[in-house]
C-alpha positions, -999 to 999 in steps of 0.1 A, spaced: 294 269 27 270 241 41 253 248 74 262 214 89 300 229 85 291 254 114 282 233 139 311 227 166 300 191 171 302 180 134 333 203 131 351 185 164 347 149 148 361 160 109 392 178 130 393 147 147 407 131 117 437 161 111 471 147 130 487 176 121 486 212 141 494 230 109 461 213 91 439 227 118 457 263 122 449 267 85 414 255 92 414 277 119 424 308 100 394 299 73 365 314 92 351 330 123 330 302 128 360 272 123 382 295 150 372 279 180 373 240 173 405 243 156 421 258 186 402 234 207 416 203 186 452 219 186 453 223 223 433 198 236 465 171 241 498 185 250 529 165 254 545 189 275 534 217 297 559 241 280 539 251 252 515 268 284 542 285 300 556 304 266 523 321 263 535 339 297 549 376 282 586 383 296 596 346 303 630 335 301 647 305 307 680 309 325 701 278 330 668 259 325 650 276 349 618 297 338 618 330 353 601 362 343 623 391 331 596 416 347 580 398 378 554 431 386 526 426 373 527 393 352 501 393 323 484 354 318 457 366 296 472 342 271 472 315 293 439 317 304 426 320 267 446 287 257 446 267 290 410 262 289 412 240 262 438 218 274 420 179 283 451 162 285 482 171 295 516 146 294 549 161 304 579 136 315 605 163 303 626 181 332 609 218 337 620 236 366 603 269 373 612 301 394 595 298 431 588 338 426 570 328 392 553 298 406 537 320 436 527 342 411 508 315 393 494 301 420 482 334 433 464 339 401 424 340 409 416 324 376 439 295 377 413 272 388 388 282 360 414 283 332 422 247 333 383 238 333 384 214 307 418 193 323 405 158 324 435 134 322 472 144 337 501 121 329 532 134 347 568 122 358 573 139 394 605 132 391 610 161 364 582 185 368 571 183 407 562 220 403 533 214 378 514 194 404 506 227 420 495 246 392 472 222 381 458 202 411 434 231 411 414 218 378 379 208 391 371 183 358 401 160 367 393 129 362 425 107 353 456 110 372 492 90 363 522 98 385 559 85 380 576 88 412 609 70 398 627 46 415 655 68 427 663 76 460 678 112 460 648 132 455 623 105 472 608 129 500 603 162 474 586 134 449 565 121 470 557 151 493 543 167 458 524 137 449 507 132 485 497 166 481 487 167 442 465 137 453 447 147 482 440 181 465 427 162 435 400 144 456 393 177 472 387 197 445 374 179 417 343 154 421 352 136 387 387 120 401 380 82 395 411 73 383 448 67 400 478 50 386 508 54 405 546 38 389 573 41 414 587 42 450 558 53 471 559 67 506 539 59 535 521 92 531 515 88 493 501 52 500 481 66 532 463 92 509 455 64 481 436 47 513 411 75 514 403 77 482 372 58 482 354 75 448 382 53 425 367 34 399 402 23 387 436 21 405 468 8 388 499 3 418 530 -7 400 546 2 434 563 -28 443 569 -33 474 559 2 486 523 -11 488 515 -20 525 490 -46 534 468 -21 553 464 2 523 453 -28 501 428 -39 532 415 -1 530 413 -6 490 393 -34 492 365 -15 507 361 13 483 326 9 470 329 19 432 364 1 422 360 -17 390 395 -20 380 427 -26 401 463 -34 393 488 -45 422 517 -61 429 514 -85 466 547 -105 462 558 -93 495 528 -95 515 520 -127 531 485 -143 530 486 -140 568 489 -104 564 459 -99 544 432 -83 566 400 -80 544 367 -70 556 343 -98 558 313 -72 550 329 -57 522 355 -68 498 361 -56 464 322 -59 459 322 -43 422 356 -53 411 353 -68 371 387 -60 362 421 -75 382 458 -74 372 478 -85 399 512 -103 407 524 -123 436 524 -156 449 494 -187 441 486 -185 477 480 -147 481 463 -145 449 439 -176 461 435 -159 494 421 -122 478 400 -144 453 386 -162 480 381 -125 500 366 -113 472 325 -106 470 322 -94 434 303 -117 410 313 -97 380 350 -100 378 352 -102 337 388 -99 335 413 -117 353 451 -113 346 479 -130 369 517 -123 372 530 -155 389 562 -157 413 579 -185 416 565 -213 433 590 -215 462 573 -239 484 545 -266 488 524 -238 502 523 -223 465 502 -245 440 485 -242 412 455 -261 423 440 -239 448 444 -209 426 426 -225 399 400 -233 423 396 -202 435 391 -190 400 365 -212 393 345 -207 425 345 -168 420 345 -164 382 319 -189 371 294 -172 352 315 -137 344 346 -143 334 354 -132 300 396 -125 298 423 -148 313 457 -144 310 482 -165 334 522 -152 332 548 -175 350 580 -175 338 611 -196 352 649 -194 339 650 -222 315 687 -222 311 688 -249 337 656 -266 333 656 -303 325 647 -320 294 610 -323 295 612 -359 299 631 -352 333 610 -330 346 595 -343 381 554 -351 382 535 -355 413 545 -386 419 582 -386 408 606 -362 423 635 -380 410 669 -356 409 675 -341 374 704 -318 381 721 -297 407 706 -264 395 681 -243 415 653 -248 395 654 -287 399 660 -283 434 626 -265 434 609 -289 413 623 -316 435 609 -293 465 573 -287 448 570 -311 418 536 -292 409 555 -257 404 548 -260 362 515 -248 352 502 -279 334 470 -281 311 451 -304 338 453 -277 360 425 -258 332 400 -284 337 390 -264 369 374 -239 343 358 -265 316 322 -247 327 337 -213 317 320 -212 284 320 -174 279 358 -171 280 366 -149 252 403 -147 258 429 -168 272 463 -162 274 491 -185 289 525 -167 287 549 -189 309 585 -204 307 584 -232 294 557 -231 274 528 -253 292 524 -286 274 494 -288 248 489 -320 228 462 -321 201 433 -340 222 439 -309 249 431 -288 216 397 -306 214 391 -301 249 397 -260 244 371 -263 214 346 -280 236 351 -260 267 357 -225 254 337 -222 217 332 -184 220 371 -180 223 383 -148 200 419 -147 214 442 -180 220 477 -173 232 497 -210 243 526 -194 245 559 -195 221 590 -219 226 622 -208 237 638 -203 200 657 -231 189 655 -247 221 652 -285 213 645 -296 251 607 -279 246 596 -296 212 559 -288 205 531 -314 206 508 -298 188 507 -307 146 486 -290 119 455 -318 127 456 -299 161 451 -267 140 421 -284 119 406 -291 156 407 -253 163 399 -240 128 368 -262 128 360 -256 165 367 -221 170 347 -201 143 348 -168 162 389 -171 169 406 -142 152 442 -141 170 464 -178 176 496 -182 191 505 -216 196 539 -238 198 536 -265 169 556 -292 153 558 -292 113 578 -317 108 569 -338 84 545 -316 67 541 -321 31 520 -303 3 502 -339 -2 496 -338 39 482 -304 33 458 -304 8 441 -333 30 421 -308 51 389 -298 47 386 -264 35 369 -241 63 355 -209 50 340 -201 84 369 -193 96 377 -155 113 411 -163 121 427 -126 109 465 -133 124 484 -165 137 518 -170 152 531 -204 150 562 -211 168 585 -244 155 619 -258 160 622 -262 122 620 -238 94 586 -237 76 584 -251 39 555 -236 15 535 -265 25 525 -246 56 511 -217 35 488 -247 14 475 -257 53 472 -222 65 449 -213 35 427 -243 36 420 -240 76 425 -199 80 413 -185 43 410 -152 61 440 -146 75 461 -116 74 490 -114 92 512 -149 95 544 -148 123 570 -174 132 597 -182 154 626 -158 156 658 -163 133 634 -179 106 623 -145 96 628 -154 60 615 -185 59 581 -172 75 582 -143 52 583 -167 25 553 -186 39 528 -157 37 540 -146 3 529 -179 -10 500 -177 13 491 -146 -4 494 -161 -38 467 -191 -29 446 -166 -13 445 -147 -51 433 -175 -67 
């Protein structure tokens, strides 16, 4: 055997490519030198806590509850031996541990040391809150993800376990830097979160459970770099951000709420390193909610740092008027009696327009832009020329998709606009765009200049009409390196034909 295969670090890399446990167990039996690296790989990630419980001799499952056959002098040696190899636990299945057994496990003097490598815990507390008390003593826990659920039946028990778990991990583990919560959280849990000043990443998908006071406390965390929150229920006047410290090092913000609330948060933020910004906008329900103020705040706070921008804003298109009937800032003509149209009359700026992006024209470091709106943002070929000029380093551009076969939202970009992107964005790797392919023939397609410098690998084109093979000729000339071609739902056979024909053209 080569001496390199006796080095644990090299074996870890090799075993990392093994996806089946049976392969690793056979490798562990090959020789003594391979035993521990192979076992480490088998046990490093558990999709359930059950394999650890099964290591306890005399364990029985009675009516879904784990109990010991003999409660005196339990033997935890095998549990210690294998649990010390676990780095990640993901548990979502329902599991119950008898209080007597749980007490014996918690009284085990070696409990803390047997989970010394555990770094990540992802738990569904509605099913397994008892597990929290077992692994909370792990001194190396870095990332904790807790699903609290949305049921009010076990609300008190689940949130009590979550609060105790978070507080214990914060006290015991000096490595604890990332927390994610999902579900309905109690005030006790939110109070615990407000004291986790060492966090570097915090994801709170707790809806209206997040109080303004906790958000204010979070804003002072000195090391926080990544944040996800929902603020739809918090009024801008309820924000109480510190004037001296407010998100000083934030690099990634994923936020859902009203434009005026997000605008105020951005204006208060002191970080000059925000690189990733994802915004999910609620309905613009009053004239206080404006796109202009939001984009002004984005411009002022992210001028030199922003690399990725995502804007989501969805309205019910079923009652939306035809595009030409949509009120503009100077035309509030009544179009129908629907709720949305009344909203548009009250706040004619409710829809995102391409003109709102003008404020970001100097953000030349942008690498990714995603505009997922319903209806899709109205973009024309001359707007694509602006995109090329403003953001030449783009690698991912997503301008949304047209609702399937909805004639009210006719795409404006043409194949000529695709040519603009092909020639102007050489680094572009993925593209999602509505396109009007009506009238595209093979003769028209062959007139486009062949661009061998395009880096595009994946393209999604949504169109109201089914594509012809002429589109394959067009794409082959504009984007000769494409691997995947996707299109409108309902026209799958046509788009499969386009991709097959495209591959044939690539072969010649």
